[in-house]
C-alpha positions in Angstrom: -15.1 54.7 13.6 -11.9 53.2 12.9 -11.3 52.8 8.3 -8.8 50.4 8.0 -8.7 47.6 10.5 -6.2 45.2 8.9 -3.1 48.5 9.5 -4.7 48.5 12.3 -1.4 48.1 14.9 -2.2 45.0 16.9 -0.3 46.8 20.1 -2.4 49.6 19.9 -5.1 47.4 21.0 -2.8 44.8 23.4 -1.1 46.1 26.6 1.0 43.1 25.6 4.8 43.7 24.1 7.4 42.9 22.8 7.1 38.9 22.1 4.9 38.3 25.0 2.8 39.8 22.2 1.1 36.4 20.0 -1.1 38.5 17.9 -0.4 39.8 14.4 -3.1 41.4 12.9 -6.6 42.2 12.7 -8.8 40.8 10.1 -12.0 42.1 11.0 -14.8 42.8 13.7 -18.1 43.4 14.9 -19.7 44.9 18.1 -19.3 41.6 19.4 -16.7 40.1 17.8 -13.5 39.9 16.7 -10.8 37.8 14.2 -7.3 38.0 14.3 -4.5 35.8 13.1 -1.4 35.3 14.8 2.3 33.4 13.2 3.5 31.1 14.1 7.1 30.9 13.6 10.5 29.3 15.0 11.7 32.5 16.6 8.4 32.4 19.0 8.9 32.0 22.6 6.9 29.6 23.1 8.8 27.5 20.5 9.8 23.5 21.2 10.9 21.3 18.3 7.6 20.1 17.5 6.1 23.3 17.4 4.2 26.0 19.6 2.2 23.3 22.3 -2.0 23.9 21.6 -2.0 24.3 25.3 -1.9 28.0 24.9 -4.5 28.3 22.2 -6.5 29.5 25.1 -3.4 32.6 25.4 -4.3 33.2 21.6 -7.9 33.4 22.2 -7.4 35.5 25.2 -5.3 37.9 24.0 -8.1 38.0 20.5 -10.6 38.9 23.3 -8.4 42.3 25.0 -8.3 43.3 21.1 -11.5 43.7 20.2 -11.7 45.0 24.8 -8.6 47.6 23.0 -10.9 48.3 19.5 -14.2 48.9 21.7 -12.0 51.7 23.6 -10.0 53.4 20.9 -13.2 53.4 18.6 -14.3 56.1 21.7 -11.9 58.1 22.2 -11.0 55.3 25.9 -7.7 54.1 27.1 -6.1 50.2 26.0 -6.7 48.1 29.7 -5.3 45.5 31.0 -8.3 42.4 32.0 -7.0 39.2 33.1 -8.7 35.9 32.0 -10.8 33.5 34.9 -10.7 30.4 33.0 -12.3 28.5 30.2 -14.3 25.5 29.9 -14.1 23.0 27.6 -10.8 23.4 25.8 -10.8 21.0 22.1 -7.8 20.9 20.0 -7.1 18.8 17.9 -4.2 19.1 17.7 -0.5 18.6 19.8 1.3 21.5 18.4 0.8 24.4 16.1 3.4 24.0 12.8 6.3 26.5 12.4 4.8 29.0 8.8 1.1 27.7 9.7 -1.5 30.9 10.2 -3.8 30.9 12.9 -7.2 32.8 12.4 -9.2 33.3 16.2 -11.9 33.8 16.5 -13.6 35.7 19.4 -17.4 36.0 19.9 -19.1 37.8 23.1 -21.8 36.1 24.8 -21.4 38.5 28.0 -21.0 41.6 28.5 -22.0 42.2 32.1 -21.8 46.2 33.4 -19.3 44.8 36.4 -16.0 43.6 33.7 -16.9 40.3 34.0 -17.4 38.0 30.5 -17.6 35.3 28.8 -17.0 34.5 25.1 -17.0 31.6 22.6 -13.8 31.0 20.6 -12.5 29.5 17.8 -9.2 28.6 16.1 -9.2 27.6 12.7 -5.4 26.7 10.2 -4.9 23.8 7.8 -6.7 21.5 9.6 -6.2 22.4 13.0 -9.9 23.7 14.7 -9.2 24.3 18.8 -12.7 25.4 20.6 -13.5 27.0 24.0 -15.2 28.9 26.7 -13.4 31.7 27.9 -14.4 33.8 31.2 -12.9 37.1 31.6 -12.7 40.4 34.0 -12.0 43.1 32.6 -11.7 46.0 36.0 -12.8 49.6 35.9 -8.9 50.3 36.9 -7.1 47.4 37.0 -4.4 49.5 38.7 -6.3 49.9 41.6 -8.1 46.4 41.2 -3.8 45.0 41.6 -3.0 47.6 44.2 -6.0 45.8 46.2 -3.7 42.1 46.3 
């Protein structure tokens, strides 16, 4: 069992490295849900003069799903694996940009996860009046490298 989630390095859960990892820490987690935080800094890879475009919320949500999958692997001494975002339905957001200085609180909750690696998640982002919601569909093959080599 992992005792202190808040001290767990996010790159131990998500296969993204450096600036491509948009999350900063895990706040809390259960068996089928996870809450993460992301800090919007001026050096963000996707920064525009107005802030980070809020359509990138989909990627923040996808990486939070990846963190949940990574946490599950760590709990069973497995390896963190690549997964794929298949699509989203009903992405809604009430602001065009995530402003510099904001802290995004991203929550994902598993709706269904099949033995074949296909999953669906309810996701939301909150931050000082900002609300974004979506349903994301994902796929995590048992052997991502083999899956990718098939072309």
